[in-house]
N, C-alpha and C positions, 0 to 999 in steps of 0.2 A: 505491499500497498504505499501510494505518495506520501510525505511527509509534509502535514499539510501548511506549516510552518515555516516551511524554504521559501523563498522567491524563486519564482521559476528564470528560466535561462528565457532568452531569444533563439536557440533552436532548438528547446524543448516545447515552445509554442509556438514554431513556425513547422516542424517536422513532425510532433507528434499526432499529429490529424492526418498528415501524407499517408504515414504508417501506418495508419491505421488502416487509412480506406485503398489504399489502391500504391503499396510500397514496393512491386514490378514494374511500377510507368516508370517511363523518362521525364528525368526533373530538369536537369539541365544538361542541353546536347550543345557541343560545342566547335564551333567548326574555323580554321585559319587560314584565308583561300589563299595569302600569300603562302601558304607549304600543301596546301590540299586538305588537311589536317580534320577531322571527324571524331569527335569522343561522344559519346552519350554514356551519363548518369541515371542508373534508377533513383527512387529516393534511397532504398537500402541499398546502393551503397555510394552512394551519397554521405548516406549516415554513416557506417563503414568507415569514410575514409573523417570523416568527422571527431570519432570518433576515437581514431587510432591519430590524427592532431592533438586530441583534449586529452590522452592520455601521455602523449608527449610534453604536452603542454606541464603536466599537475605531475607524473612522476620523476622526466627524466630534466628539467629544469626544476620542479619546484614550488612552479606556482600558485596557487593561491586564488580563489573568488576576490575580482578587489584589483587583481595585479591590472597593469601595462601593458596592451603590447601593441610595437607601432608593426603594422602593417606596409611594407614598400613591396604591391607584389601589383601585377597589370587584374584587370578583365581573366578572368581561365576559368577551366573547370577545375582546377587542383585552391587555386587561389577562391574560388565559394568553396570549399568543402576546409578547407586553411581557417576561413573567417568563423562559420560554424563551428570549428570545433574549439575556437576561441573564447565564442558564444559558450559555448556549451559546457566549457572549464570555466565561467562563470569572469572571463576578461574580459576588460575592457580594449576593444580596437581601438589602433590613433590609426588613421591615415596619413601617413608620411615621415615624414622625420619628428624622432623626440626621446633630448640625450637621457632624459629621466623615467624612460620605457624600460622595464625589466627584463626583456626579450622581444628583439626582434626579428619578421622575418621579412626576409630580402629575395629579390632576386641578386648572380651576383654581377650585375651592371651598377647595381645600387648598394653595394656593400660600405664606400665609401660615406656616404647617408645614415650608417650607425653607430658611429663617433660617440660614442660614451655610455652605451647602452650596457647593460650586465651582461647578457646573454645574445649571441646574435647565429640565427639559423640560417641559410643559405642556402632556398628552392634554384634543380635548374628548371625545373617543367619540364621536366621530358616527361614524354608519355611512357618510356617504357621503365621508369626509375633510374635512370640514369645520374650518378650524381655530379656534385658542378668539379668540375678539375684545377686543382692547386691552390686548393685555399690555402690560406693565410691557417697559422696556426692560433685557436681560440676558437674558430668560428665553426661548428657543424654543421656537417650538410644535409640536411630534410630527409631526403630522399632515403638517405645511408638509413637512419634513427628512427621516422616513423617505422617503418615496418617493420618489427621486433614489436611494436605494439597491439594489445589488445582491439581488435573493433568492434567491441562491448564497450558502452561507457554507465557513469554514476555519478550524476553531476552533484555539487557541493552547493549551489546559490549560486544567486546571481547579486549583480548593482548597475552599475554603470556598465552600460554595454559598448556603445556609439560616441567617440569627441566627444567625453562629457555629459551622453546622453543617457538616460535612464532607459531601461529596457520598455519600458512601459511607452516611454514616450517614443521609442525605434520604432516598436509595432502598430502607435494609434497614428504614424508617421506614412509608415507603411501603408496600413491600409485604406488613407485616404489617399495615399497615392495611386492607389491602382482602381478607386473606385475614379476620380478623377482622369486616368486614362484607359479607362472601360474596361479593366481584367476581368476577370471572375474565375472560380473553381473551372480547373477541363479548360482553360485557353492556351494554347500554346506563341505565346509570344517571341517574337522576334524583334532584336536587339542589338544594337553596338555600340551601344553606352559605353562609355570605358567607367572604373569607379574608382576614380582618383580623390573623389570627396564625398562626404557621406550623403549629401543631395543625392549624388548621382549613384550612390551605391543603394540607398534606400529607394530609390525609383526605376533601378535597373536591377537588381538581384533580390532584394526585404519582399519587396509590395510584391513583386510576382508568386516567390513561397508562401506568403502573408494567407494567401486568396486561396492556394491551391493549384495555379498555372506553373504550365512548366517552361523553362527559358530558354531559347533559341540564342546565344549569343554566338553571333561571325565579327572577330578583328580583322582588319587589315581587307575589308567588304568588297568584292569586285560585282562590282553593278551590272555585270554578265550574268554574272551567277543568280542572279535577286527573281523573280520569273521564276525557275527552275525550282528554287528553295522555297518559297512559298508554296509551292505547289506540293513538296517531295515533303516536305515535313509536316503538312496538313495547318498549315500555319494562320489565327486566327484573329491578332494583333499584334498590333503592331509599336515598336515607340519609336 
């Protein structure tokens, strides 16, 4: 039985309904038109990746609810899992550099923005889990470390979720955003929105999950692929 006194995390609030209703359905479909990559994650697979991330944050880096995690990552399917893992662990996500963060999760090209952070993990974002090459001493390779952690997670509470916004505020803003954009349960939402600032992240990712829709996220979009993708992915809404 769930502890009624424990504050629910943002991940519980957006993922639990999805996992109860349609765990095997597509939840995040990622395209990179520059490379031709396509990766699709079901709700269950997304939750498993998020759980591994949350376990890494708690067990390997020793962070507890209320800690701050600087996320320096692009809009990507792995970033979605990382964000949900951070929130599941009850930590506050800060988008961009933050020398006061307890942990930074960054692509190799942005490691120079993590100066002053106590712990740093680098992500290659490689679909096959390849590590980042030639990492400086003291930097953890995320892909190598995360794979040994369990794909189930038991949260221990939550507080602030995103750049000073508590869980309830982020969820409220996400639902308002979904209503404003016309998203509803079951929609397939096509988007090329980056997730570099809170408003973009809420509009482009959290709003979709919060109403039980699924996301088709395209980076480096090729206009010539647009109509075909709308049909092949059965897109019902756009950002």
